[in-house]
N, C-alpha and C positions, 0 to 999 in steps of 0.2 A: 707248116710245110714239114713233110716227112722226109728224112734223109737216112741213108745207110752209111755209117762210119766206116771209112777205109783204113783208119789207123786209130790207135789208142789216143784219146783226148781227156786229159786229166779231169777237167770239169764237166764233161759230157758224158763219156762212156768208152767202152772198149770196141775194138775192131769187130765189125759184123753187127753191132747193135743197130736197131732201128729207132730213131729218136725224132720227136717233133720239136722243131726249132723255129724261131721267127724267121720269116722270109728274108729279111735283110742280112741277118747273120749267115744264112745258107748262101745267098747269092754273092755277097761281098766278102765273106771270109772263108767258109768251108769249101765251097765248090771251086773257086779259083785256085786254091792251094792244093786241090786234090785230096783233101781230107775226108770228103764225103761225096756221094752221089744220090741223086733224086731217088726216092723210094716209089718206083711204079712197079707194075706187074712183072715185067721182065727182070728188073733189078732185084725183086724180092726173092727170085729163084737164086740169085747170087748170094743174097744175104742168108738164105736158108743153108746153102752150101758152106758159107763161111762159118756159120754157127755150128754145123755138124763137124766140120774140120777141126774147129777149136775144141769141142767137147771130146773128140777122139784124142787130140794132142794131150789135153789135161789128164784124161783117164790113163793113157799110156805112161805119162810121167808119174802119176800117182802109183800106178801098178809097179813100175820099176823101183821106185823108192820103197814101196811096201815090201817088195821082195827082198831089196837090199837089206831093209831094216830087220826082216825076219831073221837074217843071219847075225843081227846085232843083238839078239835076245841074250846070248851067252857072253857078250862082251861087258866087261866092267870098266867104266870110265874112271880113271884114277886122277885125282886132283891133289896137289900139294898146296897147302895154305897155312898162313900164320895163324896161330890159335893161342888162347890164353890157357892157363894150366887146367882150368875145368872143362876145356874142349870147345869153348865157344870161339868161332872164327872172328878175326879182325876183318870184317867185310862179309861177303857172301858169294855163294856160287849161283849164277843166274842162268837164264835160258841161253843168253849169248855165249857164255862160257861153255855150256854143253854142246852147243852147235860147233863151236871152234874146236873142241876136243874130238867130236865125231868126225870132222874133216881131217884132223891130224891122223886119225887111225883108219881113214879110208872110206868114210861114209859121207859122200858129198850129195848136196841137193836138199838137205834138210833145212827148213825154214824155222826161224825163231818162234814164230807164232804157233807152230805145231808142238812145241815143248810145253807140256802142262805141268807146272809146278804148283802145288797147293800153297807153298810159300817158299821164299828163297832159302837155299841150303845154308844154315848158319852154324851148323855143329859138325864136328869130327864124327866120322862113322859112315856106315853104308846106308844109302837112301835109294828109294825107287822113284823114278820119274816116268811120265808117260809121253810118248810121242803120238800125237793124234793128228791124222790127216783128213779128218772128216769122214762122213758116210760110214762110220763104224770101224774104220781102219785105225787100230791103235797097237801100239808096241810098247811094253814096259822096258826100261833100261835101268840098270843098276849104276849108281854113282857112289864111289868110295872116296871119302875125303880123309887124307892123312895130314898129320903135322908136319909142316916144313921144318927141316933141321936147321 
């Protein structure tokens, strides 16, 4: 039985997806709870409309974040960390730390999975990391790690 999802369901799909499910699951769980509707000709137009709206929202969000991050090219994120005498950090700077620092300086909406680190930053000095939002949209960021006093 084909249904159109009206809300995100973790094990099944996201809003607007057309999925084939067992008839009992649809009749007894999805349809009574308003989580899905039957996928017939009239409802398929609704599904196509929901898919187009979702695509536009996602693209708009990516464009806004890309525009915002274009201004971040000149920003240097500075981290203070404890380090040994030879410059090796006690710990590392991770994607989570970089996202938190971006939010502190006013760049909100960046997700951890977008931060591309070839490896965790484990030494004092300046490093370059890339923020990639897919579809070729990448922005290089400079990260400067200094020794904590």
